[in-house]
C-alpha positions as CSV (number, residue, x, y, z in Angstrom):
1,X,-0.2,0.1,0.0
2,X,1.4,3.5,-0.8
3,X,1.5,6.5,1.3
4,X,-1.3,7.9,-0.9
5,X,-3.7,5.0,0.0
6,X,-3.0,5.0,3.4
7,X,-3.5,8.8,4.0
8,X,-7.0,8.3,1.6
9,X,-10.1,7.9,3.7
10,X,-11.9,7.5,0.2
11,X,-12.8,4.0,-0.8
12,X,-11.3,3.2,-4.0
13,X,-13.0,1.4,-7.0
14,X,-11.7,-2.0,-7.7
15,X,-11.9,-4.0,-10.9
16,X,-14.7,-6.3,-11.2
17,X,-13.1,-9.8,-10.7
18,X,-10.8,-8.5,-7.8
19,X,-11.5,-8.1,-3.8
20,X,-8.8,-7.1,-1.4
21,X,-9.3,-7.5,2.1
22,X,-6.6,-6.1,4.0
23,X,-3.5,-7.6,3.1
24,X,-5.5,-10.5,1.3
25,X,-6.1,-10.3,-2.4
26,X,-8.8,-12.8,-4.3
27,X,-8.9,-12.8,-8.0
28,X,-11.7,-14.4,-10.1
29,X,-10.6,-15.7,-13.3
30,X,-14.3,-16.6,-14.6
31,X,-17.2,-15.7,-12.4
32,X,-19.6,-18.9,-12.2
33,X,-21.6,-17.3,-9.1
34,X,-24.3,-14.8,-10.5
35,X,-26.0,-14.6,-7.2
36,X,-28.2,-17.6,-7.6
37,X,-27.9,-20.0,-4.4
38,X,-27.5,-24.2,-5.3
39,X,-30.8,-24.4,-4.6
40,X,-33.6,-22.1,-6.1
41,X,-35.6,-22.6,-2.8
42,X,-33.2,-21.3,-0.4
43,X,-30.5,-18.6,-0.9
44,X,-28.1,-20.5,1.6
45,X,-27.4,-17.0,3.3
46,X,-26.9,-19.0,7.1
47,X,-23.6,-21.1,6.3
48,X,-22.1,-23.1,9.4
49,X,-18.3,-24.1,8.7
50,X,-17.5,-27.3,10.3
51,X,-13.7,-27.3,11.2
52,X,-13.7,-30.9,11.8
53,X,-15.4,-32.3,8.7
54,X,-13.9,-29.0,6.2
55,X,-17.7,-28.6,5.4
56,X,-20.3,-25.7,4.9
57,X,-23.8,-26.4,5.5
58,X,-26.8,-23.7,5.0
59,X,-28.5,-23.4,8.6
60,X,-31.6,-22.9,6.8
61,X,-32.3,-25.8,4.6
62,X,-29.2,-28.1,6.0
63,X,-27.7,-28.8,2.3
64,X,-24.3,-29.0,2.1
65,X,-22.3,-26.5,-0.6
66,X,-19.1,-26.5,-1.7
67,X,-16.5,-24.3,-0.3
68,X,-15.8,-23.0,-3.1
69,X,-19.3,-21.9,-3.9
70,X,-19.4,-20.2,-0.2
71,X,-15.9,-18.2,-1.2
72,X,-17.7,-17.1,-4.5
73,X,-20.7,-16.1,-2.7
74,X,-18.8,-14.2,0.2
75,X,-16.8,-12.2,-2.4
76,X,-19.9,-11.2,-4.3
77,X,-21.7,-10.1,-0.9
78,X,-18.4,-8.2,-0.1
79,X,-18.4,-6.8,-3.4
80,X,-22.1,-5.4,-2.8
81,X,-21.3,-4.0,0.4
82,X,-18.2,-2.5,-0.5
83,X,-20.1,-0.6,-3.5
84,X,-22.8,0.4,-1.1
85,X,-20.2,1.9,1.3
86,X,-18.8,3.9,-1.6
87,X,-22.0,5.1,-2.6
88,X,-22.9,6.6,1.0
89,X,-19.3,8.0,1.2
90,X,-20.2,10.0,-2.2
91,X,-23.5,10.8,-0.8
92,X,-22.2,11.9,2.6
93,X,-19.4,14.3,0.9
94,X,-22.2,15.9,-1.3
95,X,-24.2,16.7,1.7
96,X,-21.2,18.0,3.3
97,X,-20.4,20.3,0.1
98,X,-24.1,21.6,0.1
99,X,-24.1,22.3,3.9
100,X,-21.1,24.7,3.5
101,X,-22.7,26.1,0.2
102,X,-25.7,26.9,2.0
103,X,-24.4,28.7,5.5
104,X,-24.8,31.8,4.7
105,X,-28.3,31.4,3.5
106,X,-29.0,29.7,6.7
107,X,-27.2,32.6,8.9
108,X,-29.3,35.1,7.0
109,X,-32.8,33.2,7.4
110,X,-32.4,32.6,10.9
111,X,-31.7,36.7,11.3
112,X,-34.5,37.0,9.4
113,X,-36.7,34.8,11.8
114,X,-36.1,37.0,14.8
115,X,-39.4,38.5,16.0
116,X,-38.5,42.1,16.4
117,X,-35.2,42.8,14.2
118,X,-34.1,42.6,11.0
119,X,-30.3,42.2,9.9
120,X,-29.0,45.3,8.5
121,X,-27.0,45.7,5.2
122,X,-23.1,46.0,6.0
123,X,-22.7,48.9,3.6
124,X,-25.9,51.3,4.0
125,X,-27.0,50.3,7.5
126,X,-30.6,49.9,6.3
127,X,-32.7,46.7,7.3
128,X,-33.0,43.7,4.7
129,X,-36.0,42.1,4.7
130,X,-37.1,38.8,3.4
131,X,-39.1,40.4,0.7
132,X,-36.4,42.9,-0.7
133,X,-35.1,41.6,-4.0
134,X,-31.5,41.0,-4.9
135,X,-29.8,42.2,-8.0
136,X,-26.8,41.3,-9.5
137,X,-23.6,43.8,-10.6
138,X,-20.5,43.1,-12.6
139,X,-17.5,42.1,-10.2
140,X,-15.3,44.7,-11.8
141,X,-18.0,47.5,-11.8
142,X,-18.5,46.7,-8.4
143,X,-14.6,46.8,-7.3
144,X,-14.1,50.3,-9.5
145,X,-17.2,51.8,-7.6
146,X,-15.5,50.7,-4.0
147,X,-12.1,51.9,-4.9
148,X,-13.7,55.4,-5.9
149,X,-15.5,55.6,-2.6
150,X,-15.0,53.2,-0.3
151,X,-17.7,52.1,1.9
152,X,-17.5,53.0,6.1
153,X,-15.4,50.2,7.7
154,X,-17.4,46.8,8.2
155,X,-16.4,45.0,11.3
156,X,-17.9,41.5,10.2
157,X,-21.1,39.4,10.5
158,X,-20.2,39.0,14.2
159,X,-20.7,42.2,15.1
160,X,-23.1,43.4,12.6
161,X,-26.2,45.8,13.8
162,X,-29.4,44.8,14.2
163,X,-32.1,47.3,12.9
164,X,-35.1,47.3,15.8
165,X,-38.8,47.3,14.0
166,X,-41.6,49.6,15.5
167,X,-44.8,48.1,15.5
């Protein structure tokens, strides 16, 4: 395992015919197991391994299955769970990104939900209501405008003033 692989917490995509479990590697040259159990009546999902007789028996239907079939079933199930884990990891990464993107919107929404106050604009000190529309201006134009007449010094969102609503 390389240093990059050890430092990465992302699950890597494996070739379809290879399963790596720690230091162990199992490679299939030809897949005969397609998810269908030996008997169509029982999927053989509860196997019992007998260490004395070196046999594998289904605990549900009590039929013996070959060790090769049991290993193939285990590899297939491992592959399914690994892919499921990769999908969940990608979904979690997407959710974290979305949360970061919406943080500003959530902050302003929290300020708007307060009963007696509304947030203020950091530049003009006027209240901003949810019904106010937001426009857009080009970055270059806004930067040029700010250079001409810099706005008052803004100390940041943590110390932003709040306008009282008179009822």
